[in-house]
C-alpha positions in Angstrom: -2.3 33.8 6.0 0.7 31.9 7.0 0.8 28.1 6.8 3.7 27.8 8.8 3.3 25.0 11.7 0.6 23.2 9.8 0.9 19.6 8.7 -0.3 17.3 5.9 -0.6 13.2 6.1 2.9 12.7 4.9 4.2 15.6 7.4 5.0 17.9 4.8 4.1 21.6 5.2 1.9 23.5 2.9 -1.2 25.5 1.9 -2.8 22.2 0.8 -2.4 20.7 3.9 -4.1 23.2 6.6 -4.2 20.9 9.6 -3.2 22.2 12.6 -0.7 20.4 14.7 -2.7 19.9 18.0 -5.9 19.3 15.9 -4.1 16.6 14.0 -2.9 14.9 17.3 -6.7 15.1 18.9 -7.8 13.3 15.6 -5.0 10.8 15.8 -6.2 10.2 19.5 -10.0 9.9 18.4 -9.2 7.7 15.6 -7.3 5.1 17.7 -9.9 4.4 19.7 -12.1 3.7 17.2 -9.4 1.3 15.5 -8.7 -0.3 18.7 -12.5 -1.2 18.6 -12.5 -2.5 15.2 -9.6 -4.7 15.8 -11.2 -6.7 18.9 -14.3 -6.9 16.6 -12.7 -8.0 13.5 -10.5 -10.7 15.9 -10.9 -13.9 13.8 -13.3 -16.5 15.4 -12.0 -19.7 16.1 -13.8 -23.1 16.2 -14.2 -25.9 13.9 -17.6 -24.6 12.4 -16.5 -21.6 11.1 -15.9 -21.7 7.5 -12.7 -21.1 5.9 -13.9 -17.9 3.6 -15.6 -16.4 6.6 -12.5 -16.8 8.6 -10.6 -15.5 5.9 -12.8 -12.5 5.8 -12.2 -11.9 9.3 -8.5 -11.9 8.9 -9.0 -9.5 5.8 -10.7 -6.8 8.4 -8.2 -7.5 11.2 -5.6 -6.5 8.9 -7.0 -3.4 7.7 -7.5 -2.3 11.3 -4.0 -3.5 11.8 -3.1 -1.3 8.5 -4.9 1.9 9.6 -3.4 1.6 13.2 0.0 1.6 11.6 -1.0 4.9 9.3 -2.3 6.7 12.2 0.8 6.0 14.6 2.9 7.2 11.7 0.9 10.3 11.5 1.0 11.3 14.6 4.5 10.5 15.0 4.7 7.9 17.6 5.5 4.9 15.8 8.6 3.4 16.8 8.5 0.7 13.7 9.3 3.1 11.3 13.3 1.7 10.3 13.7 -0.6 7.5 13.4 -4.1 7.8 13.2 -7.3 5.9 9.9 -7.8 4.6 8.3 -10.3 1.9 7.3 -8.6 -1.6 4.6 -11.4 -2.0 3.2 -11.0 1.6 2.9 -7.1 0.9 1.3 -7.5 -2.2 -1.1 -10.2 -1.2 -2.1 -8.2 1.8 -2.9 -5.2 -0.9 -5.0 -7.2 -3.0 -7.1 -8.5 -0.6 -8.2 -5.2 0.4 -9.1 -4.4 -2.6 -10.8 -7.9 -3.6 -14.3 -6.8 -2.3 -14.6 -4.0 -4.8 -13.0 -4.9 -7.7 -11.3 -7.9 -9.7 -7.6 -8.1 -9.0 -5.4 -11.3 -9.4 -2.5 -11.9 -7.7 0.6 -14.1 -9.5 3.9 -15.0 -7.4 6.8 -15.6 -9.8 9.3 -17.6 -8.1 10.4 -18.0 -4.4 12.6 -15.9 -1.9 11.0 -11.8 -2.3 12.5 -10.6 0.8 13.8 -6.8 0.6 14.8 -4.4 3.1 12.0 -1.4 3.7 9.3 -0.2 6.0 6.5 -2.8 5.3 4.1 0.0 6.1 5.4 2.4 3.3 5.6 -0.6 0.8 2.3 -1.7 1.7 1.0 1.6 1.1 2.7 2.1 -2.1 1.3 -1.1 -3.5 -2.1 0.0 -2.4 -1.7 3.1 -3.9 -0.8 1.4 -7.4 -3.5 -0.8 -7.2 -6.3 1.9 -6.4 -5.1 3.8 -9.8 -5.3 0.8 -11.8 -8.2 0.2 -10.6 -9.6 3.3 -11.6 -8.0 3.0 -14.9 -9.7 -0.2 -15.6 -13.1 0.6 -14.4 -15.3 -1.9 -12.7 -15.2 -3.5 -16.6 -11.8 -4.3 -16.2 -9.1 -6.5 -14.6 -5.9 -5.7 -12.7 -3.2 -8.1 -12.3 -0.6 -7.9 -9.4 2.4 -10.0 -10.0 5.8 -10.2 -8.1 8.9 -11.6 -9.1 12.7 -11.8 -9.1 14.8 -11.2 -12.0 19.1 -10.8 -11.7 19.3 -10.3 -8.1 16.2 -8.3 -7.9 12.7 -8.1 -6.6 9.9 -6.5 -8.0 5.9 -6.0 -7.9 4.2 -5.4 -10.8 0.7 -3.7 -11.1 -1.0 -3.8 -14.5 -4.1 -2.9 -15.6 -6.0 -3.2 -19.0 -7.5 0.5 -19.0 -6.7 3.1 -21.7 -3.4 3.6 -20.7 -0.9 6.1 -18.6 -2.1 9.5 -18.6 -5.6 8.7 -20.3 -7.3 8.4 -16.9 -8.8 11.2 -14.6 -6.6 12.3 -12.1 -7.1 11.3 -8.4 -6.2 13.3 -5.6 -2.6 13.5 -7.1 -0.9 12.1 -4.0 -1.0 8.5 -4.9 2.6 8.7 -7.2 4.3 10.9 -4.6 3.5 8.1 -1.6 5.0 5.5 -4.3 8.2 7.3 -5.4 8.9 8.2 -1.6 7.9 4.6 -0.6 10.4 3.1 -3.5 13.7 5.9 -2.9 13.5 4.7 0.9 14.3 1.2 0.2 17.2 1.9 -3.1 14.4 1.0 -5.5 13.2 2.6 -8.9 10.0 2.7 -10.6 9.3 2.2 -14.3 6.2 2.6 -16.2 5.1 1.2 -19.4 2.3 0.1 -21.7 1.7 -3.6 -22.7 1.4 -4.8 -26.1 -2.0 -5.1 -25.5 -3.2 -2.0 -24.2 -3.5 -0.6 -20.4 -0.6 0.4 -18.2 2.2 -1.5 -16.5 3.7 0.3 -13.1 6.8 -2.1 -11.5 9.0 -1.2 -8.5 12.1 -2.9 -8.2 14.1 -3.3 -5.1 17.6 -4.9 -4.6 17.0 -8.2 -2.3 17.6 -8.0 1.2 21.4 -9.3 1.2 22.3 -6.7 -1.2 20.2 -3.6 -0.1 22.6 -0.7 0.3 25.4 -2.1 -1.1 
């Protein structure tokens, strides 16, 4: 059976992602309608009688639908905003952490200021979210995940640390997480390093040149 003309989520053709382009376009069309409804329903409420916690929950939900809309547009090929732009790693990490906190213990530490890099915020958010997902799987519900953002010698970095059994000692997921991360890092002229902290677990760091030095 030929696989030519079939595309997957990352735009790659292969036997593992057998979705006809016309069927994919139809699915994306339907998803956009559901997401549009979700965006309307998740619009943060106004008024002084709404608690800060409730307003924050609506803001997080609204961002999730916005991110889903961006991913669907990226998948369908009709998103014009795919070029690299200036984006704040601290904001990217904060939004990714907010999405996970309802189901896992994840903390965020921002060290220093001015964490602006050049990259596609959609892909960078996707990369950080995949790292957090892998870390949560390693740490399990009994463990903890820490996301740190910092800067060193003119570079900006985001690091995801878990207290699980260590890299390579956790059952594999879909196998797509790290390739997604590598692709986003490569597109932003960055690099990825994986280490094992002295206390155990795994630390994955994504390092990027500062916005003014990208592509230099």
